[in-house]
LUMKOLKOL-104346 format. One record per residue: residue number from 1; residue in one letter; x, y, z of N, C-alpha, C, O in turn. Coordinates in steps of 0.02 Angstrom, whole numbers. Layout:
REM LUMKOLKOL-104346
- nr:rest:n.x:n.y:n.z:ca.x:ca.y:ca.z:c.x:c.y:c.z:o.x:o.y:o.z
- NUM:a:X:Y:Z:X:Y:Z:X:Y:Z:X:Y:Z
...
This chain:
REM LUMKOLKOL-104346
- nr:rest:n.x:n.y:n.z:ca.x:ca.y:ca.z:c.x:c.y:c.z:o.x:o.y:o.z
- 1:m:-850:-179:634:-817:-132:588:-742:-138:592:-707:-126:543
- 2:k:-715:-157:652:-643:-165:657:-619:-222:613:-567:-217:581
- 3:r:-659:-277:610:-641:-332:567:-645:-312:494:-602:-331:454
- 4:m:-696:-272:477:-702:-248:408:-642:-205:390:-614:-211:336
- 5:k:-621:-161:437:-564:-117:425:-502:-158:412:-463:-143:366
- 6:a:-491:-210:453:-432:-252:444:-434:-287:376:-382:-295:343
- 7:g:-494:-308:355:-501:-340:290:-485:-294:233:-452:-313:184
- 8:i:-508:-232:239:-494:-182:187:-420:-171:181:-393:-168:125
- 9:f:-387:-163:238:-315:-151:235:-278:-211:208:-230:-204:171
- 10:g:-302:-271:226:-269:-331:201:-273:-336:126:-226:-359:94
- 11:m:-329:-316:98:-339:-319:26:-304:-263:-10:-284:-270:-68
- 12:m:-297:-206:24:-275:-147:-12:-201:-130:-4:-168:-96:-44
- 13:i:-179:-158:53:-109:-138:58:-71:-167:0:-62:-228:-3
- 14:l:-50:-126:-45:-21:-146:-108:54:-153:-100:96:-115:-124
- 15:a:61:-189:-75:128:-183:-63:157:-175:-133:207:-174:-169
- 16:s:39:-165:-123:30:-110:-98:51:-70:-111:38:-17:-81
- 17:l:358:324:-236:381:310:-178:406:369:-187:441:395:-144
- 18:s:756:697:-108:809:665:-147:861:679:-106:918:660:-121
- 19:l:919:605:37:981:641:21:970:678:-45:979:648:-99
- 20:s:954:734:-42:955:773:-103:1019:752:-136:1073:765:-109
- 21:a:1015:719:-191:1073:682:-216:1131:728:-231:1131:764:-281
- 22:c:1180:726:-187:1240:766:-196:1296:721:-222:1295:661:-210
- 23:g:1344:750:-256:1401:711:-279:1381:664:-334:1337:680:-374
- 24:a:1414:605:-336:1402:557:-390:1333:527:-383:1311:510:-327
- 25:h:1298:519:-438:1233:486:-438:1244:411:-444:1274:387:-492
- 26:a:1218:374:-395:1229:302:-395:1200:269:-457:1228:221:-483
- 27:a:1143:295:-481:1110:263:-539:1151:270:-602:1139:233:-650
- 28:d:1199:315:-602:1241:324:-661:1297:273:-664:1331:267:-716
- 29:k:1308:237:-610:1363:189:-609:1341:122:-637:1289:96:-617
- 30:a:1379:94:-683:1358:33:-716:1368:-28:-671:1328:-75:-676
- 31:d:1418:-28:-629:1435:-86:-589:1418:-73:-516:1451:-32:-483
- 32:r:1367:-106:-490:1347:-95:-420:1401:-117:-371:1400:-96:-313
- 33:a:1447:-160:-393:1501:-181:-349:1546:-123:-330:1583:-127:-280
- 34:l:1543:-69:-369:1584:-10:-354:1550:38:-305:1581:84:-281
- 35:l:1486:26:-291:1448:73:-249:1461:62:-175:1469:5:-152
- 36:t:1464:117:-138:1467:113:-66:1397:100:-39:1348:100:-76
- 37:a:1393:88:26:1327:77:57:1284:139:49:1224:134:34
- 38:q:1313:199:57:1275:261:50:1251:270:-22:1194:289:-33
- 39:e:1294:256:-71:1275:263:-140:1220:212:-159:1176:227:-199
- 40:t:1223:153:-129:1171:103:-142:1104:126:-114:1052:115:-145
- 41:a:1105:158:-56:1043:185:-28:1016:239:-74:955:242:-86
- 42:d:1059:282:-99:1038:335:-144:1010:305:-209:960:328:-235
- 43:y:1044:254:-234:1023:218:-294:953:188:-284:911:190:-329
- 44:t:942:159:-224:877:130:-208:822:183:-210:769:171:-238
- 45:m:835:241:-180:784:293:-178:771:322:-248:714:338:-264
- 46:e:823:328:-288:813:352:-357:770:302:-396:727:322:-435
- 47:s:782:238:-385:742:186:-418:669:189:-398:624:179:-438
- 48:l:657:205:-334:588:213:-309:554:272:-343:498:268:-367
- 49:k:590:328:-345:561:389:-372:541:381:-445:490:409:-466
- 50:t:580:344:-483:566:333:-554:527:268:-565:509:251:-622
- 51:l:514:232:-512:478:168:-513:513:118:-560:480:82:-598
- 52:d:579:118:-557:618:70:-595:627:8:-550:675:3:-512
- 53:l:580:-39:-556:578:-95:-509:634:-145:-521:654:-181:-475
- 54:e:659:-148:-582:715:-193:-596:777:-170:-556:812:-210:-525
- 55:q:791:-105:-559:846:-78:-521:834:-83:-446:878:-100:-407
- 56:f:772:-68:-427:754:-71:-356:764:-141:-328:793:-148:-274
- 57:n:741:-192:-364:749:-260:-340:822:-281:-338:843:-321:-295
- 58:g:862:-253:-384:932:-272:-387:973:-249:-327:1022:-281:-309
- 59:c:952:-195:-296:992:-169:-240:955:-174:-173:975:-141:-124
- 60:t:901:-213:-171:866:-225:-108:850:-299:-101:861:-339:-147
- 61:d:823:-317:-43:800:-387:-33:725:-391:-43:690:-428:-7
- 62:n:699:-354:-92:627:-354:-105:602:-424:-124:548:-444:-101
- 63:y:640:-460:-164:619:-527:-184:622:-575:-125:671:-575:-87
- 64:v:569:-615:-117:566:-663:-61:570:-735:-85:612:-773:-63
- 65:e:524:-753:-132:519:-824:-152:479:-831:-216:436:-789:-231
- 66:t:493:-884:-254:454:-901:-313:416:-965:-299:443:-1013:-270
- 67:y:352:-967:-321:311:-1026:-312:298:-1059:-380:286:-1024:-429
- 68:y:302:-1125:-382:296:-1162:-444:236:-1209:-442:214:-1230:-389
- 69:n:209:-1224:-502:155:-1274:-504:185:-1344:-505:245:-1352:-499
- 70:w:143:-1394:-513:166:-1463:-505:214:-1486:-560:248:-1536:-551
- 71:i:217:-1449:-617:264:-1468:-669:325:-1422:-670:366:-1424:-716
- 72:g:331:-1381:-619:390:-1340:-611:389:-1272:-646:441:-1240:-652
- 73:v:330:-1250:-668:325:-1185:-701:311:-1132:-648:266:-1140:-607
- 74:p:350:-1077:-647:337:-1025:-597:270:-991:-608:255:-968:-663
- 75:v:229:-989:-556:161:-962:-563:152:-899:-520:105:-860:-532
- 76:e:195:-890:-472:188:-831:-428:254:-815:-395:293:-860:-378
- 77:k:267:-751:-386:326:-729:-350:304:-686:-291:254:-651:-294
- 78:e:342:-690:-238:326:-650:-178:378:-596:-168:438:-609:-168
- 79:y:354:-534:-160:398:-477:-147:373:-440:-85:314:-444:-68
- 80:r:417:-405:-53:398:-368:7:354:-307:-8:311:-289:32
- 81:v:365:-277:-66:327:-218:-86:321:-219:-162:364:-247:-196
- 82:f:268:-188:-189:252:-188:-261:240:-259:-287:253:-274:-345
- 83:n:215:-302:-244:203:-371:-263:158:-378:-324:169:-420:-367
- 84:e:106:-335:-327:58:-340:-382:87:-319:-449:59:-336:-501
- 85:l:142:-283:-449:173:-260:-512:225:-308:-539:250:-298:-594
- 86:l:242:-359:-500:300:-400:-516:284:-473:-529:328:-516:-529
- 87:q:220:-489:-538:200:-558:-550:213:-579:-622:210:-538:-667
- 88:p:226:-644:-634:236:-668:-703:175:-655:-747:119:-670:-727
- 89:g:186:-626:-805:132:-614:-853:83:-561:-834:30:-555:-865
- 90:i:99:-520:-783:51:-472:-756:35:-416:-806:-17:-384:-800
- 91:k:80:-403:-854:70:-347:-900:28:-365:-961:14:-322:-1002
- 92:t:8:-427:-966:-29:-449:-1026:-93:-485:-1007:-105:-501:-949
- 93:g:-134:-497:-1059:-194:-537:-1050:-242:-509:-1000:-251:-448:-994
- 94:k:-274:-554:-963:-328:-533:-917:-301:-494:-857:-339:-461:-822
- 95:w:-235:-497:-845:-206:-461:-789:-185:-391:-806:-166:-353:-761
- 96:k:-187:-372:-870:-160:-308:-892:-193:-249:-856:-160:-202:-835
- 97:k:-259:-251:-850:-295:-197:-819:-276:-189:-746:-268:-133:-721
- 98:k:-267:-245:-712:-246:-244:-642:-177:-213:-636:-164:-173:-591
- 99:y:-132:-231:-682:-64:-204:-681:-66:-128:-692:-32:-90:-656
- 100:e:-105:-106:-740:-107:-34:-757:-132:7:-697:-106:61:-684
- 101:f:-183:-19:-662:-209:17:-604:-155:21:-550:-142:75:-523
- 102:n:-124:-35:-533:-74:-36:-480:-13:5:-498:19:34:-454
- 103:h:4:8:-563:61:48:-585:46:123:-575:89:160:-550
- 104:k:-14:144:-594:-34:214:-584:-33:231:-510:-10:285:-490
- 105:f:-59:186:-470:-62:197:-398:8:204:-369:21:250:-330
- 106:a:53:158:-387:121:160:-362:158:222:-385:196:252:-347
- 107:k:147:242:-447:180:301:-474:159:364:-435:201:406:-420
- 108:k:95:369:-419:71:426:-381:101:428:-311:110:481:-282
- 109:m:117:369:-285:144:365:-217:219:377:-215:247:384:-160
- 110:t:252:380:-272:325:387:-271:351:450:-306:408:469:-294
- 111:e:310:481:-348:336:534:-390:356:598:-352:394:638:-378
- 112:n:331:607:-291:348:666:-252:398:652:-197:409:692:-152
- 113:l:429:594:-201:475:571:-150:540:611:-150:570:622:-203
- 114:t:562:632:-91:629:662:-83:661:631:-21:626:602:21
- 115:w:726:637:-15:761:607:41:828:641:54:855:675:10
- 116:e:853:630:114:920:655:132:953:604:177:926:586:229
- 117:i:1011:582:158:1049:535:198:1088:574:250:1128:619:233
- 118:e:1077:558:313:1106:597:368:1168:565:398:1214:600:420
- 119:d:1170:499:398:1226:466:430:1233:394:403:1183:362:389
- 120:v:1294:370:398:1308:302:376:1360:272:422:1414:300:431
- 121:k:1345:215:451:1392:179:493:1403:110:464:1358:68:463
- 122:e:1464:98:442:1482:33:413:1523:-7:464:1564:20:500
- 123:d:1509:-72:464:1546:-118:507:1557:-182:468:1516:-228:471
- 124:g:1612:-185:431:1625:-244:390:1575:-249:333:1570:-205:291
- 125:d:1537:-304:332:1489:-316:279:1418:-295:298:1370:-316:266
- 126:s:1411:-255:348:1345:-229:367:1350:-154:377:1404:-126:389
- 127:a:1293:-121:373:1292:-48:380:1223:-26:405:1173:-60:394
- 128:e:1223:32:438:1161:64:458:1160:134:427:1207:172:435
- 129:i:1106:149:391:1102:212:354:1041:250:381:984:228:374
- 130:t:1054:307:410:1000:350:436:982:400:383:1025:437:358
- 131:m:918:402:365:896:450:315:829:482:334:789:453:371
- 132:e:819:541:308:757:577:318:718:575:252:743:599:201
- 133:i:659:545:254:620:534:193:556:577:196:519:576:245
- 134:t:545:614:142:485:657:137:443:636:77:470:624:23
- 135:n:378:633:88:332:615:34:265:649:49:256:678:102
- 136:l:219:646:1:151:667:15:125:629:74:141:570:83
- 137:n:85:661:115:57:628:174:0:582:152:-55:605:135
- 138:m:13:517:152:-36:468:129:-75:436:187:-114:390:176
- 139:a:-65:461:247:-95:429:306:-171:425:302:-201:377:327
- 140:d:-203:476:272:-276:478:270:-307:444:210:-368:439:205
- 141:v:-266:420:163:-292:392:101:-340:334:115:-397:334:90
- 142:m:-318:285:154:-362:228:167:-422:248:210:-476:219:203
- 143:g:-412:296:254:-469:319:295:-523:350:252:-582:338:262
- 144:k:-502:391:203:-551:422:158:-584:370:114:-643:376:97
- 145:y:-546:318:95:-576:264:56:-627:225:97:-680:206:72
- 146:e:-611:213:160:-658:180:205:-722:221:212:-777:193:214
- 147:i:-715:287:215:-773:331:220:-818:320:160:-879:315:166
- 148:q:-788:318:100:-827:306:40:-864:239:43:-923:235:27
- 149:l:-828:188:65:-858:121:68:-918:120:117:-970:92:101
- 150:i:-909:150:176:-962:148:226:-1022:190:203:-1079:171:214
- 151:e:-1008:248:173:-1063:290:147:-1104:252:95:-1165:257:94
- 152:n:-1070:214:52:-1106:174:2:-1145:118:35:-1200:102:13
- 153:m:-1117:89:88:-1153:37:124:-1217:65:156:-1270:34:153
- 154:l:-1212:125:185:-1270:156:216:-1323:174:166:-1383:174:182
- 155:g:-1302:188:104:-1350:207:53:-1381:148:16:-1424:157:-27
- 156:s:-1359:87:33:-1384:27:0:-1437:-8:44:-1448:12:101
- 157:t:-1468:-58:16:-1519:-96:54:-1486:-151:95:-1428:-169:83
- 158:g:-1523:-176:145:-1497:-230:186:-1439:-208:229:-1436:-151:251
- 159:t:-1392:-255:239:-1335:-241:282:-1283:-197:248:-1243:-164:282
- 160:g:-1283:-195:183:-1234:-156:146:-1170:-193:132:-1126:-168:97
- 161:l:-1163:-254:159:-1102:-292:149:-1093:-311:75:-1037:-312:49
- 162:g:-1148:-324:42:-1145:-340:-29:-1118:-281:-69:-1079:-289:-116
- 163:q:-1139:-220:-50:-1115:-160:-83:-1041:-150:-72:-1004:-131:-118
- 164:m:-1017:-164:-10:-947:-156:5:-904:-204:-37:-853:-185:-64
- 165:i:-927:-267:-41:-891:-316:-81:-889:-295:-154:-837:-303:-188
- 166:k:-944:-269:-179:-947:-246:-249:-900:-188:-260:-864:-186:-310
- 167:d:-898:-140:-213:-855:-82:-220:-782:-102:-222:-743:-77:-262
- 168:i:-762:-148:-177:-693:-169:-174:-673:-208:-236:-619:-200:-263
- 169:s:-719:-251:-260:-703:-291:-319:-699:-248:-382:-666:-267:-430
- 170:n:-732:-189:-380:-730:-144:-438:-680:-87:-429:-684:-36:-464
- 171:i:-634:-95:-385:-589:-40:-369:-549:-16:-429:-534:43:-434
- 172:m:-531:-62:-475:-492:-43:-533:-534:-5:-584:-506:29:-628
- 173:d:-601:-10:-580:-645:25:-626:-667:93:-597:-699:132:-632
- 174:d:-651:105:-535:-679:162:-500:-630:221:-503:-586:227:-460
- 175:e:-638:263:-554:-592:320:-561:-605:373:-509:-563:418:-500
- 176:d:-662:370:-474:-677:418:-421:-660:389:-353:-677:419:-302
- 177:g:-627:331:-351:-614:298:-288:-544:308:-263:-520:364:-255
- 178:l:-510:252:-249:-445:254:-215:-393:294:-253:-358:335:-222
- 179:l:-387:284:-318:-337:320:-357:-351:395:-357:-305:435:-352
- 180:a:-414:413:-362:-433:484:-361:-416:516:-294:-397:574:-292
- 181:i:-421:478:-240:-404:505:-174:-330:521:-170:-310:572:-143
- 182:v:-289:476:-197:-217:488:-198:-200:548:-241:-159:590:-222
- 183:e:-232:553:-300:-219:609:-346:-240:675:-315:-212:728:-331
- 184:a:-289:673:-271:-314:735:-240:-276:756:-177:-293:806:-146
- 185:c:-225:717:-159:-186:734:-99:-156:804:-107:-129:821:-160
- 186:d:-160:842:-55:-133:910:-54:-56:906:-61:-22:877:-19
- 187:k:-30:937:-114:43:935:-127:83:968:-71:142:955:-63
- 188:d:50:1012:-33:84:1046:22:80:1007:87:114:1024:136
- 189:d:39:955:87:32:914:147:80:855:142:65:804:112
- 190:t:138:863:172:190:812:168:205:784:237:188:815:288
- 191:c:237:728:238:261:701:302:334:683:294:355:658:241
- 192:t:373:695:346:444:680:346:458:631:403:443:646:461
- 193:l:487:575:386:503:524:435:577:507:433:606:500:380
- 194:e:606:502:492:676:481:496:679:406:510:648:382:558
- 195:v:716:370:469:722:298:478:795:278:475:836:311:442
- 196:t:811:224:508:878:194:503:871:129:465:840:81:489
- 197:v:901:127:407:895:70:361:957:27:367:1013:53:370
- 198:s:948:-38:370:1005:-83:373:1024:-106:303:981:-113:260
- 199:a:1088:-119:293:1114:-143:229:1165:-197:243:1195:-200:297
- 200:y:1176:-240:194:1225:-294:201:1258:-306:133:1229:-292:81
- 201:r:1318:-332:136:1355:-345:74:1344:-418:54:1356:-464:94
- 202:e:1321:-429:-7:1309:-496:-33:1344:-503:-100:1331:-464:-146
- 203:n:1387:-552:-106:1426:-562:-167:1462:-499:-189:1466:-483:-248
- 204:g:1488:-463:-140:1527:-403:-155:1486:-341:-167:1515:-288:-180
- 205:k:1419:-345:-164:1377:-287:-178:1332:-272:-117:1308:-318:-84
- 206:w:1323:-209:-104:1279:-189:-49:1206:-198:-68:1185:-185:-124
- 207:k:1167:-221:-19:1094:-228:-27:1060:-194:32:1083:-198:89
- 208:i:1004:-162:17:965:-128:68:908:-173:91:873:-203:51
- 209:h:901:-178:156:846:-219:185:782:-177:189:783:-120:212
- 210:l:727:-206:166:662:-172:167:623:-195:228:592:-249:227
- 211:d:623:-156:281:582:-173:339:518:-130:338:512:-85:297
- 212:d:473:-144:383:408:-110:383:415:-35:392:379:4:361
- 213:e:461:-14:435:470:57:449:495:95:387:470:149:372
- 214:f:542:65:351:568:96:290:515:100:236:506:152:204
- 215:i:477:45:227:424:43:177:371:96:192:349:132:147
- 216:n:351:101:255:301:151:273:326:221:261:287:265:242
- 217:a:390:233:272:419:299:262:417:320:189:395:375:173
- 218:f:440:277:144:440:298:74:371:295:42:361:321:-13
- 219:m:322:264:76:253:265:52:213:321:85:151:320:83
- 220:g:246:369:115:211:427:143:168:412:202:114:442:210
- 221:n:190:365:246:152:348:306:86:313:289:39:314:329
- 222:f:84:283:231:23:251:206:-1:194:252:-61:184:260
- 223:n:46:158:281:28:99:321:21:114:396:16:68:436
- 224:s:19:178:414:20:195:485:-45:177:521:-44:162:580
- 225:m:-101:179:485:-168:167:514:-184:218:568:-227:206:610
- 226:a:-150:275:568:-164:329:615:-191:388:575:-152:426:545
- 227:y:-257:396:574:-288:447:533:-289:515:569:-281:519:630
- 228:s:-300:567:528:-307:633:557:-371:636:599:-415:594:593
- 229:e:-375:687:641:-433:693:686:-498:698:647:-548:667:666
- 230:d:-499:737:593:-560:746:554:-583:681:522:-642:664:524
- 231:v:-536:644:493:-553:581:460:-577:530:512:-626:495:500
- 232:q:-542:525:568:-562:478:619:-631:494:648:-671:450:661
- 233:k:-645:559:657:-710:580:682:-765:560:634:-818:535:655
- 234:k:-754:571:569:-803:552:518:-814:477:518:-871:454:512
- 235:l:-760:439:523:-766:366:524:-806:343:585:-849:299:579
- 236:d:-793:372:642:-830:353:703:-904:367:695:-946:326:716
- 237:e:-921:424:664:-991:441:653:-1025:391:606:-1080:368:619
- 238:l:-990:374:552:-1018:328:503:-1025:258:531:-1074:223:518
- 239:e:-975:236:571:-979:170:600:-1038:165:649:-1071:114:653
- 240:k:-1052:220:685:-1109:220:730:-1174:216:690:-1220:180:709
- 241:q:-1177:253:635:-1236:250:591:-1246:179:563:-1302:155:557
- 242:h:-1190:147:546:-1195:80:518:-1219:30:571:-1258:-15:556
- 243:e:-1195:38:632:-1218:-6:686:-1293:2:697:-1329:-47:708
- 244:e:-1317:64:694:-1389:77:702:-1428:45:644:-1482:17:654
- 245:k:-1400:50:584:-1433:20:526:-1437:-56:534:-1487:-87:517
- 246:m:-1382:-86:559:-1382:-158:569:-1434:-179:620:-1467:-231:612
- 247:e:-1442:-140:673:-1493:-155:723:-1563:-151:693:-1605:-194:707
- 248:e:-1576:-99:652:-1641:-93:620:-1653:-151:572:-1708:-179:569
- 249:w:-1601:-170:535:-1608:-225:488:-1623:-290:525:-1664:-330:503
- 250:a:-1589:-301:582:-1600:-361:621:-1672:-364:647:-1704:-417:646
- 251:e:-1698:-307:669:-1768:-305:693:-1817:-319:636:-1864:-357:645
- 252:e:-1804:-288:578:-1847:-300:520:-1844:-372:498:-1895:-402:479
- 253:f:-1784:-402:500:-1777:-472:481:-1814:-518:529:-1848:-565:507
- 254:a:-1809:-503:594:-1845:-543:643:-1920:-538:634:-1956:-588:638
- 255:d:-1945:-477:621:-2016:-467:610:-2039:-505:548:-2093:-534:547
- 256:d:-1998:-504:496:-2015:-539:434:-2019:-614:445:-2064:-647:420
- 257:v:-1971:-640:483:-1971:-712:498:-2033:-730:538:-2064:-782:525
- 258:e:-2053:-687:586:-2112:-701:626:-2175:-700:583:-2219:-743:592
- 259:r:-2180:-652:537:-2238:-649:493:-2242:-711:449:-2297:-737:438
- 260:r:-2186:-733:424:-2185:-793:381:-2206:-854:421:-2244:-897:397
- 261:a:-2180:-858:482:-2198:-915:524:-2272:-917:539:-2303:-970:538
- 262:e:-2301:-858:552:-2373:-854:565:-2412:-875:502:-2464:-907:507
- 263:g:-2386:-857:444:-2420:-875:382:-2417:-950:369:-2464:-979:341
- 264:w:-2363:-982:391:-2356:-1053:380:-2394:-1095:430:-2425:-1145:414
- 265:f:-2390:-1073:494:-2415:-1116:548:-2475:-1087:584:-2506:-1121:625
- 266:g:-2493:-1024:568:-2549:-993:604:-2527:-967:671:-2469:-974:690
- 267:d:-2575:-938:708:-2559:-910:774:-2542:-965:823:-2527:-951:881
């Protein structure tokens, strides 16, 4: 089950968002070269809250690399977060449905985002920005989704692995699944994390570095893998039930093989 859990997170982490904005709003400034490190951080958070990924990418190091096919046409881009929303041609054709699901999911994860910048330390072309970020508590989202997957596995025939693969492959069609879990998050259940974000000046403009701690903070502790006591208890119970089911299935399979062998070769 631990390997299954790691697989689920690997597939699902989508990379898988207000400093109560005082004074000048960074997003109102046309030229980012005029922004301070603090204003750039504020600009980044405003871009997250409105899911303006063009602005977000412009003031962060979200972009990593572009991959090309053998004739030099770009076929894939790599980003640190929101990777599924930023691929070439993702909004059209056969990928449109995938984009729409991931966009809804990302919007739900960012629309309640607030923040407060507590301290900024600049040293030449580098800076450290300490901020307190508050969002809906997303820590249990994947745990609740795992519970759904395991319950469906237990209710299916055989090992249930086929059912799990089917459920994950149909995630974009499942309005009662992952997206519904996020939508059902208690608006009063929030988490506040303090992070120190690094920034650097590139071509005269400040850029915010996206590290794992910062990403987890603005995603509401989504990547923490530390579930609440109730969710973890339920998962432990279900995993035990699944182990028992696997043992029963193995015994039935062995008995079936023995019966077939007797039918083929006699006693």
